[in-house]
C-alpha positions as CSV (number, residue, x, y, z in Angstrom):
1,X,2.8,-8.8,-5.9
2,X,-1.0,-8.8,-5.7
3,X,-0.9,-11.8,-3.4
4,X,1.7,-10.0,-1.2
5,X,-0.6,-7.0,-1.0
6,X,-3.6,-9.1,0.0
7,X,-1.4,-10.8,2.7
8,X,-0.5,-7.3,4.0
9,X,-4.0,-6.1,4.2
10,X,-6.1,-9.3,4.9
11,X,-9.2,-7.4,6.2
12,X,-9.7,-5.1,3.1
13,X,-12.3,-6.2,0.8
14,X,-11.0,-3.8,-1.9
15,X,-7.7,-5.7,-1.8
16,X,-9.4,-8.9,-2.6
17,X,-11.0,-7.4,-5.7
18,X,-7.6,-6.3,-7.2
19,X,-6.7,-8.5,-10.2
20,X,-4.1,-6.5,-12.2
21,X,-1.0,-4.6,-11.5
22,X,-2.7,-1.3,-12.7
23,X,-5.5,-1.8,-10.2
24,X,-2.9,-2.5,-7.5
25,X,-0.9,0.7,-8.2
26,X,-4.3,2.7,-8.4
27,X,-5.3,1.5,-4.9
28,X,-2.0,2.1,-3.5
29,X,-2.1,5.8,-4.8
30,X,-5.5,6.1,-3.2
31,X,-4.0,4.9,0.0
32,X,-0.9,7.1,-0.2
33,X,-3.1,10.1,-0.9
34,X,-5.4,9.2,2.0
35,X,-8.5,9.7,-0.3
36,X,-10.8,7.6,1.8
37,X,-10.2,9.9,4.9
38,X,-12.1,13.0,5.7
39,X,-10.0,16.0,4.3
40,X,-9.5,17.6,7.8
41,X,-7.8,14.5,9.1
42,X,-5.8,13.3,6.1
43,X,-2.2,12.5,6.5
44,X,0.5,13.6,4.2
45,X,1.8,11.3,1.4
46,X,5.1,11.0,3.3
47,X,3.3,10.0,6.6
48,X,1.2,7.4,4.7
49,X,4.4,6.1,3.0
50,X,6.1,5.7,6.4
51,X,3.0,3.9,7.8
52,X,3.0,1.6,4.9
53,X,6.7,0.8,5.0
54,X,6.4,0.1,8.8
55,X,3.5,-2.2,8.2
56,X,5.5,-4.1,5.5
57,X,8.5,-4.4,7.7
58,X,6.5,-5.8,10.5
59,X,4.6,-8.2,8.5
60,X,5.1,-12.0,8.0
61,X,5.9,-11.5,4.3
62,X,9.2,-12.9,2.9
63,X,12.0,-10.6,2.5
64,X,11.6,-10.5,-1.3
65,X,7.8,-9.7,-1.0
66,X,8.6,-7.0,1.5
67,X,11.2,-5.5,-0.8
68,X,9.0,-5.6,-3.8
69,X,6.2,-3.9,-2.1
70,X,8.4,-1.3,-0.5
71,X,10.0,-0.5,-3.8
72,X,6.5,0.0,-5.5
73,X,5.2,2.1,-2.6
74,X,8.3,4.4,-2.8
75,X,8.0,4.6,-6.6
76,X,4.3,5.6,-6.4
77,X,4.9,8.0,-3.5
78,X,7.6,9.8,-5.7
79,X,5.1,10.5,-8.6
């Protein structure tokens, strides 16, 4: 799944540094919480989830890769 995530975000240096499932989930949570954005312009977790799912759907990943990433994003967003 780490490889799929890297394919989804090829220009992110942080994605290249992910080596474990735990690191992947941590980075996905940072993304869902929009922690790298200034507080005044942050999007809600639901908005970030919708953007991530749209990016996954529009990507060149295989259907199984898309499904795995979408399931993990939804699981993390529900926490």
